[in-house]
N, C-alpha and C positions, 0 to 999 in steps of 0.2 A: 290755751298751751296745754298739752299733756304734762304729765308727770314722768320724769326722767326714772330710769329703773335700770339695773344690772342684766345685763343677756350674757350669755355664755354662746360664742359663735365658733363654729368650725371654720379652719383654717388649710389650704393644702401644706402638705407636710413640707418642712423646712420654709414657709414665707412666713413666720409667724411674726419676724422682727420687722421683714420689710412691711408688713400690712399694718403693725403698731405704727411702724413711721409714717405710712400714707394717714391713717385715723387723725395722728396728732397735728399734721399739716393740714388737714382738713377742719380742725379744731374741735375732734369730739372726743371726750373724754374715755381714755381706754387704760387697760391695765393687762400688762402680758407678766404671766409669773415668773422670772427670772432669777436664778442663785448664781454666784460665782464659785467654780470649782476649778482646782487645779489639776492640768493633765500632764499624764507623763508620756513622752515619746522617749525612744532609744537616746537621742542625746541632748534633751532639754526638757524644761518644767515649761508651763505656759497657764498664766489663769485667763479661761472662759467664762463667759455668760452662758449659761444653758437652761435652754426652757422646761419648767418643772411639768408642765402638762402639754406634750406635743398636741399640736394640731389644735391648739383652742384659745383662743383671747376673749378678754371680758369688756365690753363696752356700757359706758353708761349714758342711755340716750332714751328720747322718747321713741313711740311705735314708730310714728311716719320716717322720721331719721332711720331707724333699724331697716324697714323696708329699702329707701333709698341706698342706704351701705352695702345690700345683697344685691342691688341693680349694679352700683357705677364700680366695686370693688371685686376683680372675679378671682382673688384669691380668697373668698370667705366663700364656703359653701353652703352655710345655712346657719341655724338657729337652733341650739338645744329645745327638745320639745318635753313639755310636762306631760308626765303619761297618763296622769289623771283628767287633766281638762283637754288636752291635745291643742293646745297653744302654748306659746313661745314661753319657756320656763323664765321665771323672773326669780333672779337672787337676793335676798334680802339685804338691805345696806348693813347690819350690823355684823353679818356672815362675813361678808367682802370686809369691811375695814378688821374683824380679826385676823382673817386669811392673809391680808397684805400686811398686818402688824407683824404677823408670826413670821413671813417672807423677809421683811426689813430688818427685824433684830435677833434672828434666831444665828448664833455661832456654828452650830452644825446643821447639816444638809436636812431640808426640810422632804420628805416625800410623799407621794399621792397614793392614795389608793380607792378603787371603786368598791372595794371589797364593803359587805354591810358588816358594820361592827356592832357589836350589842353595847349599849348606851351604859358606861362606867359609870361612876362618880366623879359629880362636877369637882373641877379643881379648879384654883388660882395660883397663877406663878406668883411667888411672891421674891424670889432671888433672882439675881442675873438679868441680861439684856432683856427678856421677854418680860420682865416684872410687870405685873397688871394683866396677863392674858388669861381668858376663863376659857375653859376648855372641857375635853371630857378625858380622865386617866384611863388609858388601855394597856395591855402587856401585850406585846408581840414576839415572839421567839426570846421568851422570856426578858424582857427589857423593858423597864418602864417610860412609856410615851403619851406625849399630849398630842389630843386630836382636835381638831377644829373641824365641824363637820358642814358642808356646804350641800345643803338637803336635796339639790337635784344632780351633785358630781359624785359625792361622796365624803372622801375626811383628808386633810391635810395634817400630816403626822410628822413629829419631832421628838428624838428624843431628848429624855429631861433627868436629872436626878430626884427622887425622892424629896430630899432632903429642901428642892426648891419650891415645892410644890404645899398647898393647904386645903383642906375639904372645905367646899361652900355649900351651903344650901341651896334647895332649887328657888 
């Protein structure tokens, strides 16, 4: 039996939630990054779950099942490829765990950037709902933010007061 790995899969536009449901019904572990936001219309406000990374879903499976998924679910277009090895990109378990933790417990909106951020100081959150999260301290538009790097994709970023952070050694 092969080991399971996290893969980033490309999905057709606006098919992310239905694809996640199909994978769940097939018994395949998957993660669709969603966050709740309040949308304002002229006559009302409504809480909606929005996809954080459009057209992408993460699956945790072995290579054989990944290929089978590509053949059987038409809404999945392909797998992210590692530019160095030209093979399907494998996302490390610890990176996925930190990313999921950030999305689950952040009180403010998590944004995602594919810009290459210069590595900053390693920090750990010591207060608030993200207590224990480790990442990098970055400054974007003059605001202090914590980023969790997913090497193949970019960085998930959340705004954080400096008082909630402590510097850690590598």
